[in-house]
C-alpha angles and dihedrals in degrees: 000000000000115000135176132201119250117258113284118262142168088271086075095057131092090222091063095050094043089056092047094050095044086061091047092049088054092047091050093050092050103033106012087239105159092205136232123345100221110236090358137269094292090063091054092048090053091053094045092049090053093045094051089052091056105033131046111220088220090063089065098221115200107247128199122189111197116206088012098177107181091355094239096141091059091053090053088054089051088054087054091057105267118136118252091214089067093056133092126180120196132189134163090224112088093200089055090054091047089054094045092051092049092051093047090051092050091048091047092234093169114206097009107135134205125189136182102240136164105221089213095057107131092222095049098115092050090048099047107023122210133313138208092216131026121189128201122179108175099333096109087049091056092045089053089057094052115120114255126205113238111273095014125116111256115251090238090067090061095050102084098049090050092050091046091056091050093053121091116228108296089006117152134229115204111194131183120196137180094186102053136049123230091261092048092051090050091050093048101042108028100059128142091259103034098086091231131100130194113263111169147336109243107222116236133188109273136207127219125224128165091351093305127110124217148145132227090222135049122210117189136169126219130180134207107276115253116239 
């Protein structure tokens, strides 16, 4: 299946997200407003339901949230019984990390870590290690909107191999997208050279219109490809 990235936009730039999260840091300091839950609470519940079916909290899986924003998804996993000390949220926006750290301190999520990280840092695997579970809620979407210089490989093409190297053997990626369908995500991420293979479609609530059922979001799980 041939797929293309959406046209580039400011939503794919660090400057945009820095500006957004600077506002949210101010709002949190003044009003204790934790900010937007990207894709809404239902999207997080869908992910958490899937994660709890595949991982026992008592097994203490190492969890990485890429493009963590305010870190809200990790706190929902804590409410489901997972340990905050096993969790790391990364984002390339320093204001986002400032917000996530402030919220974690207020919520007393002891041991939960947040770091300012560029996902395309060549030394990323050495810096972070490997994880049993990687979560992405909108980050691949944003990467796919990043401007690309003529003739250069789009950043989105580099995403899957990086994630594969960060996954422990049989580790899972759970990704939620508003820009790509399930089939498009499979075509983009589970390629012969990506290091990822399709694992499961994560069922989501659907709407009906004109006799057809659909969803505005796609949530899919991939695992590190077996040698």
